[in-house]
MDAnalysis code that builds the backbone (N, CA, C; Angstrom):
import MDAnalysis as mda
import numpy as np

u = mda.Universe.empty(465, n_residues=155, atom_resindex=np.repeat(np.arange(155), 3), trajectory=True)
u.add_TopologyAttr("name", ["N", "CA", "C"] * 155)
u.add_TopologyAttr("resid", np.arange(1, 156))
u.add_TopologyAttr("resname", ["MET", "GLY", "LEU", "ILE", "ARG", "LYS", "PHE", "THR", "ALA", "THR", "ASN", "PRO", "HIS", "LEU", "LYS", "ILE", "ALA", "LEU", "VAL", "VAL", "ALA", "PRO", "LEU", "LEU", "MET", "VAL", "GLY", "GLY", "TYR", "ILE", "ILE", "ALA", "ASP", "LEU", "PHE", "GLU", "PRO", "SER", "ALA", "THR", "PRO", "GLU", "PRO", "THR", "GLU", "SER", "ALA", "ASN", "SER", "ALA", "LYS", "PRO", "LEU", "ALA", "VAL", "ASP", "GLU", "GLU", "CYS", "ARG", "LEU", "LEU", "GLY", "GLU", "VAL", "CYS", "GLU", "LEU", "LEU", "HIS", "ARG", "GLU", "ILE", "ALA", "VAL", "ASN", "ILE", "SER", "ALA", "GLU", "PRO", "GLY", "PRO", "GLY", "SER", "THR", "THR", "LEU", "VAL", "TYR", "LEU", "SER", "THR", "SER", "VAL", "PRO", "VAL", "ASP", "GLY", "VAL", "LEU", "VAL", "THR", "ARG", "GLU", "GLU", "ALA", "PRO", "PRO", "THR", "ARG", "MET", "THR", "ALA", "ARG", "GLY", "SER", "SER", "LYS", "ARG", "TRP", "LYS", "ALA", "GLU", "LEU", "PRO", "TYR", "ALA", "LEU", "ALA", "GLU", "GLY", "GLU", "ARG", "VAL", "ARG", "LEU", "ALA", "LEU", "VAL", "ARG", "GLY", "GLU", "HIS", "SER", "TYR", "PHE", "ALA", "GLU", "ILE", "THR", "ALA", "ARG", "LYS", "PRO"])
u.atoms.positions = np.array([
    [9.227, 87.331, 62.067],
    [10.576, 87.178, 61.640],
    [11.144, 85.812, 62.025],
    [10.521, 85.181, 62.956],
    [10.988, 83.887, 63.414],
    [10.797, 82.814, 62.352],
    [9.748, 82.939, 61.528],
    [9.502, 81.935, 60.495],
    [10.550, 82.005, 59.402],
    [10.965, 83.193, 59.042],
    [11.966, 83.326, 57.983],
    [13.311, 82.775, 58.470],
    [13.638, 83.031, 59.707],
    [14.900, 82.531, 60.261],
    [14.863, 80.999, 60.313],
    [13.725, 80.410, 60.732],
    [13.618, 78.947, 60.772],
    [13.693, 78.367, 59.359],
    [13.068, 79.057, 58.363],
    [13.077, 78.568, 56.985],
    [14.493, 78.569, 56.430],
    [15.231, 79.634, 56.669],
    [16.591, 79.716, 56.131],
    [17.540, 78.744, 56.828],
    [17.215, 78.350, 58.044],
    [18.082, 77.440, 58.784],
    [17.758, 75.970, 58.509],
    [16.701, 75.671, 57.759],
    [16.315, 74.272, 57.529],
    [17.154, 73.644, 56.433],
    [16.994, 72.361, 56.306],
    [17.662, 71.550, 55.295],
    [17.235, 72.027, 53.897],
    [18.146, 72.081, 52.920],
    [17.784, 72.545, 51.580],
    [16.698, 71.669, 50.913],
    [16.665, 70.402, 51.204],
    [15.631, 69.527, 50.629],
    [14.248, 69.908, 51.149],
    [14.152, 70.273, 52.390],
    [12.884, 70.688, 52.969],
    [12.430, 72.024, 52.375],
    [13.388, 72.922, 52.125],
    [13.047, 74.195, 51.499],
    [12.423, 73.963, 50.119],
    [13.041, 73.102, 49.328],
    [12.524, 72.816, 47.978],
    [11.131, 72.180, 48.070],
    [10.951, 71.258, 49.006],
    [9.662, 70.583, 49.158],
    [8.565, 71.561, 49.552],
    [8.865, 72.520, 50.432],
    [7.859, 73.494, 50.853],
    [7.474, 74.449, 49.723],
    [8.354, 74.685, 48.795],
    [8.051, 75.583, 47.673],
    [7.363, 74.810, 46.539],
    [7.828, 73.610, 46.253],
    [7.346, 72.854, 45.092],
    [6.006, 72.155, 45.368],
    [5.724, 71.742, 46.581],
    [4.499, 70.989, 46.892],
    [3.224, 71.732, 46.494],
    [3.027, 72.995, 46.836],
    [1.804, 73.681, 46.399],
    [1.703, 73.818, 44.873],
    [2.874, 74.014, 44.228],
    [2.868, 74.110, 42.762],
    [2.458, 72.783, 42.128],
    [2.943, 71.681, 42.667],
    [2.563, 70.355, 42.156],
    [1.072, 70.080, 42.362],
    [0.544, 70.530, 43.495],
    [-0.877, 70.312, 43.768],
    [-1.741, 71.057, 42.745],
    [-1.443, 72.312, 42.495],
    [-2.235, 73.098, 41.529],
    [-2.052, 72.537, 40.120],
    [-0.814, 72.207, 39.745],
    [-0.555, 71.643, 38.414],
    [-1.252, 70.308, 38.213],
    [-1.244, 69.454, 39.232],
    [-1.929, 68.159, 39.133],
    [-3.430, 68.312, 38.981],
    [-3.996, 69.287, 39.677],
    [-5.438, 69.542, 39.567],
    [-5.797, 69.968, 38.137],
    [-4.984, 70.832, 37.550],
    [-5.247, 71.309, 36.180],
    [-5.080, 70.170, 35.176],
    [-4.022, 69.400, 35.305],
    [-3.775, 68.301, 34.355],
    [-4.852, 67.221, 34.486],
    [-5.263, 66.923, 35.707],
    [-6.316, 65.921, 35.888],
    [-7.618, 66.368, 35.231],
    [-7.905, 67.658, 35.260],
    [-9.109, 68.173, 34.618],
    [-9.014, 68.055, 33.101],
    [-7.795, 68.211, 32.543],
    [-7.625, 68.087, 31.094],
    [-7.820, 66.657, 30.614],
    [-7.387, 65.691, 31.398],
    [-7.474, 64.296, 30.991],
    [-8.736, 63.587, 31.462],
    [-9.664, 64.299, 32.080],
    [-10.909, 63.704, 32.539],
    [-11.772, 63.359, 31.326],
    [-12.415, 62.186, 31.312],
    [-13.311, 61.859, 30.201],
    [-14.426, 62.900, 30.102],
    [-14.991, 62.988, 28.919],
    [-16.037, 64.003, 28.702],
    [-17.165, 63.826, 29.707],
    [-17.745, 64.929, 30.090],
    [-18.793, 64.910, 31.109],
    [-20.135, 64.473, 30.551],
    [-20.256, 64.303, 29.225],
    [-21.530, 63.871, 28.653],
    [-21.720, 62.390, 28.918],
    [-22.872, 62.015, 29.443],
    [-23.103, 60.600, 29.731],
    [-23.302, 59.817, 28.440],
    [-22.827, 58.586, 28.446],
    [-23.017, 57.728, 27.289],
    [-24.434, 57.178, 27.310],
    [-25.117, 57.199, 26.166],
    [-26.482, 56.682, 26.151],
    [-26.494, 55.178, 26.381],
    [-27.430, 54.728, 27.191],
    [-27.535, 53.297, 27.460],
    [-28.307, 52.583, 26.371],
    [-29.206, 53.301, 25.718],
    [-29.988, 52.720, 24.638],
    [-30.071, 53.733, 23.519],
    [-29.831, 53.276, 22.326],
    [-29.874, 54.188, 21.185],
    [-31.289, 54.707, 20.985],
    [-31.390, 55.989, 20.655],
    [-32.703, 56.588, 20.442],
    [-33.377, 55.991, 19.218],
    [-32.572, 55.476, 18.273],
    [-33.138, 54.935, 17.046],
    [-33.325, 53.425, 17.092],
    [-33.151, 52.804, 18.229],
    [-33.294, 51.362, 18.297],
    [-34.753, 50.966, 18.119],
    [-34.957, 49.853, 17.458],
    [-36.306, 49.363, 17.206],
    [-36.841, 48.669, 18.451],
    [-38.109, 48.896, 18.730],
    [-38.746, 48.327, 19.919],
    [-39.803, 47.319, 19.474],
    [-39.818, 46.135, 20.075],
    [-40.790, 45.125, 19.661],
    [-42.187, 45.413, 20.207],
    [-43.186, 45.097, 19.404],
    [-44.581, 45.169, 19.826],
    [-44.995, 43.768, 20.247],
    [-45.635, 43.648, 21.393],
    [-46.096, 42.346, 21.882],
    [-47.380, 41.969, 21.149],
    [-47.405, 40.771, 20.593],
    [-48.559, 40.278, 19.836],
    [-49.445, 39.467, 20.765],
    [-50.748, 39.765, 20.744],
    [-51.723, 39.036, 21.553],
    [-51.747, 37.572, 21.103],
    [-51.774, 36.646, 22.053],
    [-51.749, 35.219, 21.710],
    [-53.011, 34.768, 20.986],
    [-54.112, 35.452, 21.172],
    [-55.364, 35.114, 20.506],
    [-55.486, 35.809, 19.149],
    [-54.391, 36.279, 18.610],
    [-54.398, 37.053, 17.369],
    [-54.831, 36.194, 16.185],
    [-55.879, 36.641, 15.504],
    [-56.361, 36.027, 14.267],
    [-56.352, 37.123, 13.209],
    [-55.228, 37.247, 12.516],
    [-55.019, 38.365, 11.597],
    [-55.993, 38.340, 10.425],
    [-56.279, 37.183, 9.897],
    [-57.148, 37.077, 8.718],
    [-58.611, 37.106, 9.143],
    [-59.251, 38.239, 9.035],
    [-60.672, 38.345, 9.323],
    [-61.013, 38.958, 10.665],
    [-60.079, 39.056, 11.587],
    [-60.324, 39.669, 12.886],
    [-59.262, 40.735, 13.155],
    [-59.369, 41.397, 14.283],
    [-58.427, 42.456, 14.646],
    [-57.427, 41.904, 15.658],
    [-56.144, 42.142, 15.387],
    [-55.082, 41.761, 16.313],
    [-54.622, 43.000, 17.063],
    [-54.340, 42.820, 18.339],
    [-53.865, 43.928, 19.155],
    [-52.379, 43.728, 19.444],
    [-51.586, 44.759, 19.131],
    [-50.156, 44.758, 19.384],
    [-49.871, 45.858, 20.396],
    [-49.065, 45.552, 21.400],
    [-48.855, 46.521, 22.483],
    [-47.385, 46.765, 22.767],
    [-47.100, 47.980, 23.119],
    [-45.840, 48.419, 23.701],
    [-46.228, 49.459, 24.734],
    [-45.385, 49.742, 25.694],
    [-45.791, 50.689, 26.734],
    [-46.018, 52.089, 26.188],
    [-45.503, 52.394, 24.980],
    [-45.662, 53.720, 24.396],
    [-46.751, 53.792, 23.328],
    [-47.194, 52.644, 22.811],
    [-48.117, 52.640, 21.682],
    [-48.944, 51.359, 21.675],
    [-50.184, 51.476, 21.203],
    [-51.059, 50.315, 20.984],
    [-51.470, 50.323, 19.515],
    [-51.475, 49.145, 18.896],
    [-51.763, 49.028, 17.468],
    [-52.805, 47.945, 17.261],
    [-53.801, 48.238, 16.420],
    [-54.768, 47.240, 15.971],
    [-54.546, 47.022, 14.489],
    [-54.469, 45.744, 14.063],
    [-54.229, 45.421, 12.661],
    [-55.146, 44.285, 12.254],
    [-55.620, 44.351, 11.015],
    [-56.431, 43.264, 10.465],
    [-56.150, 43.150, 8.975],
    [-56.427, 41.983, 8.421],
    [-56.226, 41.731, 6.993],
    [-57.430, 40.973, 6.464],
    [-57.788, 41.290, 5.233],
    [-58.904, 40.589, 4.578],
    [-58.599, 40.468, 3.098],
    [-59.177, 39.460, 2.463],
    [-58.928, 39.293, 1.027],
    [-59.422, 40.505, 0.243],
    [-58.623, 40.923, -0.719],
    [-58.983, 42.052, -1.565],
    [-59.431, 41.560, -2.933],
    [-59.584, 42.470, -3.870],
    [-59.975, 42.063, -5.216],
    [-58.874, 41.238, -5.883],
    [-59.257, 40.190, -6.575],
    [-58.278, 39.314, -7.223],
    [-57.498, 38.538, -6.180],
    [-56.194, 38.496, -6.368],
    [-55.354, 37.775, -5.399],
    [-54.560, 38.771, -4.550],
    [-55.238, 39.771, -4.044],
    [-54.592, 40.766, -3.186],
    [-55.114, 40.630, -1.757],
    [-54.474, 41.337, -0.852],
    [-54.884, 41.360, 0.548],
    [-54.934, 42.804, 1.016],
    [-56.028, 43.188, 1.653],
    [-56.154, 44.524, 2.226],
    [-55.773, 44.456, 3.697],
    [-54.888, 45.345, 4.104],
    [-54.426, 45.394, 5.493],
    [-54.830, 46.744, 6.063],
    [-55.503, 46.718, 7.212],
    [-55.936, 47.937, 7.894],
    [-55.219, 48.026, 9.232],
    [-54.845, 49.228, 9.610],
    [-54.102, 49.429, 10.842],
    [-54.561, 50.717, 11.504],
    [-54.688, 50.689, 12.828],
    [-54.960, 51.915, 13.588],
    [-54.060, 51.917, 14.815],
    [-53.623, 53.118, 15.214],
    [-52.699, 53.257, 16.329],
    [-53.274, 54.194, 17.384],
    [-52.762, 54.091, 18.590],
    [-53.234, 54.945, 19.680],
    [-52.632, 56.340, 19.614],
    [-51.513, 56.483, 18.936],
    [-50.837, 57.773, 18.775],
    [-50.492, 57.950, 17.300],
    [-50.354, 59.176, 16.823],
    [-49.990, 59.376, 15.422],
    [-48.603, 58.805, 15.116],
    [-48.473, 58.184, 13.947],
    [-47.181, 57.653, 13.501],
    [-46.822, 58.299, 12.168],
    [-45.529, 58.290, 11.857],
    [-45.042, 58.948, 10.646],
    [-45.087, 58.048, 9.416],
    [-44.974, 56.755, 9.600],
    [-44.986, 55.840, 8.468],
    [-45.085, 54.402, 8.919],
    [-45.607, 53.556, 8.007],
    [-45.793, 52.139, 8.324],
    [-45.417, 51.311, 7.102],
    [-44.697, 50.217, 7.333],
    [-44.378, 49.242, 6.297],
    [-44.931, 47.895, 6.724],
    [-45.427, 47.138, 5.751],
    [-45.948, 45.801, 6.033],
    [-45.497, 44.877, 4.906],
    [-45.217, 43.628, 5.243],
    [-44.787, 42.644, 4.255],
    [-44.987, 41.248, 4.804],
    [-44.891, 40.267, 3.945],
    [-44.825, 38.882, 4.417],
    [-43.373, 38.438, 4.265],
    [-43.058, 37.256, 4.769],
    [-41.685, 36.757, 4.701],
    [-41.153, 36.850, 3.273],
    [-39.924, 37.234, 3.134],
    [-39.201, 37.236, 1.864],
    [-39.760, 38.178, 0.786],
    [-40.879, 38.823, 0.979],
    [-41.455, 39.730, -0.021],
    [-40.969, 41.151, 0.240],
    [-40.902, 41.977, -0.795],
    [-40.522, 43.376, -0.556],
    [-41.610, 44.090, 0.247],
    [-41.237, 45.037, 1.094],
    [-42.226, 45.713, 1.937],
    [-43.134, 46.639, 1.132],
    [-44.345, 46.818, 1.644],
    [-45.329, 47.724, 1.050],
    [-45.577, 48.857, 2.030],
    [-45.513, 50.078, 1.521],
    [-45.755, 51.257, 2.362],
    [-47.260, 51.445, 2.518],
    [-47.700, 51.612, 3.758],
    [-49.114, 51.850, 4.018],
    [-49.412, 53.339, 3.827],
    [-50.640, 53.643, 3.417],
    [-51.055, 55.036, 3.228],
    [-52.047, 55.420, 4.323],
    [-51.986, 56.690, 4.726],
    [-52.864, 57.182, 5.783],
    [-54.295, 57.266, 5.274],
    [-55.249, 56.975, 6.162],
    [-56.674, 57.076, 5.836],
    [-57.290, 58.198, 6.655],
    [-57.063, 59.431, 6.249],
    [-57.683, 60.556, 6.923],
    [-56.866, 61.152, 8.053],
    [-56.128, 60.344, 8.793],
    [-55.286, 60.860, 9.868],
    [-54.039, 59.993, 9.970],
    [-53.089, 60.421, 10.771],
    [-51.854, 59.651, 10.916],
    [-51.999, 58.545, 11.970],
    [-53.251, 58.268, 12.366],
    [-53.524, 57.151, 13.273],
    [-54.186, 55.980, 12.545],
    [-54.636, 56.185, 11.332],
    [-55.340, 55.136, 10.568],
    [-54.616, 54.924, 9.244],
    [-54.321, 53.664, 8.925],
    [-53.523, 53.340, 7.749],
    [-54.140, 52.178, 6.973],
    [-53.793, 52.097, 5.680],
    [-54.321, 51.041, 4.812],
    [-53.257, 50.684, 3.776],
    [-53.206, 49.396, 3.402],
    [-52.309, 48.945, 2.341],
    [-52.969, 47.813, 1.577],
    [-52.666, 47.739, 0.303],
    [-53.125, 46.622, -0.518],
    [-51.900, 45.827, -0.928],
    [-51.767, 44.628, -0.360],
    [-50.631, 43.768, -0.679],
    [-50.903, 43.074, -2.011],
    [-49.917, 42.974, -2.891],
    [-50.146, 42.388, -4.224],
    [-50.186, 40.868, -4.225],
    [-50.446, 40.257, -3.113],
    [-50.518, 38.803, -3.007],
    [-51.542, 38.449, -1.933],
    [-52.020, 37.225, -2.000],
    [-52.965, 36.743, -0.989],
    [-52.175, 36.143, 0.168],
    [-52.600, 36.451, 1.381],
    [-51.963, 35.869, 2.569],
    [-52.576, 34.509, 2.855],
    [-51.725, 33.531, 3.031],
    [-52.188, 32.192, 3.371],
    [-52.020, 31.987, 4.871],
    [-52.818, 31.080, 5.415],
    [-52.717, 30.794, 6.842],
    [-51.345, 30.214, 7.148],
    [-50.732, 30.693, 8.225],
    [-49.416, 30.230, 8.634],
    [-48.276, 31.121, 8.159],
    [-48.528, 32.000, 7.209],
    [-47.474, 32.904, 6.763],
    [-47.206, 33.948, 7.846],
    [-45.985, 34.438, 7.877],
    [-45.604, 35.442, 8.866],
    [-45.616, 36.819, 8.219],
    [-46.353, 37.721, 8.849],
    [-46.470, 39.098, 8.383],
    [-45.574, 39.965, 9.257],
    [-44.771, 40.791, 8.615],
    [-43.869, 41.688, 9.354],
    [-44.376, 43.114, 9.237],
    [-44.317, 43.821, 10.359],
    [-44.831, 45.182, 10.444],
    [-43.765, 46.071, 11.061],
    [-43.587, 47.270, 10.503],
    [-42.641, 48.249, 11.051],
    [-43.317, 49.611, 11.067],
    [-43.255, 50.296, 12.216],
    [-43.840, 51.633, 12.377],
    [-42.748, 52.603, 12.795],
    [-42.888, 53.851, 12.361],
    [-41.951, 54.900, 12.760],
    [-42.754, 56.043, 13.347],
    [-42.304, 56.494, 14.513],
    [-42.929, 57.638, 15.188],
    [-41.817, 58.520, 15.720],
    [-41.541, 59.633, 15.044],
    [-40.448, 60.503, 15.455],
    [-39.131, 59.760, 15.342],
    [-38.389, 59.698, 16.440],
    [-37.112, 58.998, 16.460],
    [-37.255, 57.540, 16.875],
    [-38.474, 57.096, 17.162],
    [-38.699, 55.733, 17.628],
    [-39.248, 54.878, 16.501],
    [-38.859, 53.617, 16.486],
    [-39.423, 52.668, 15.537],
    [-39.861, 51.419, 16.298],
    [-40.892, 50.780, 15.782],
    [-41.491, 49.614, 16.417],
    [-41.645, 48.527, 15.360],
    [-41.585, 47.278, 15.771],
    [-41.745, 46.184, 14.822],
    [-42.524, 45.046, 15.463],
    [-43.103, 44.220, 14.588],
    [-43.822, 43.027, 15.047],
    [-43.793, 41.992, 13.940],
    [-43.893, 40.745, 14.337],
    [-44.001, 39.642, 13.386],
    [-45.224, 38.835, 13.808],
    [-46.210, 38.750, 12.918],
    [-47.506, 38.157, 13.235],
    [-47.725, 36.952, 12.334],
    [-48.165, 35.855, 12.901],
    [-48.518, 34.691, 12.107],
    [-49.962, 34.837, 11.648],
    [-50.176, 34.729, 10.354],
    [-51.517, 34.869, 9.788],
    [-52.335, 33.621, 10.118],
    [-53.453, 33.822, 10.827],
    [-54.349, 32.719, 11.181],
    [-55.777, 33.166, 10.954],
    [-56.617, 32.227, 10.633],
    [-58.044, 32.518, 10.439],
    [-58.792, 32.290, 11.743],
    [-59.943, 32.936, 11.899],
    [-60.750, 32.741, 13.115],
    [-61.342, 31.348, 13.188],
])
């Protein structure tokens, strides 16, 4: 009974503060939770971003095999003259891929076709590759894509 007597005998401002303070604390906690940014983390790197393949410095695309590397995939590519003024491009990968495009600078891309499995691919380019031309390659594997730019050189 002593607490009630002390409460009633206190200053009216103190009475209001003792009643309102706990209510403000609970209300502030609820409002802060409403205005909190979403708990989902923002992705640091897009899942669909293209990843570069490192081209071996000793790469001789015309007539030999070039090795392209990324920590997730290894690619071997070679090109040789085809019938007429065409170029045959062969590609093999360490893991299965969903699709491959190949082209030279400024030319429309050519879709490669699978040769028996999704690790081996082939394309016939409708033009002959000359030494010094840049060949562009794009691979897709699930949500990941990889690219490379290779300078065509003879052995």
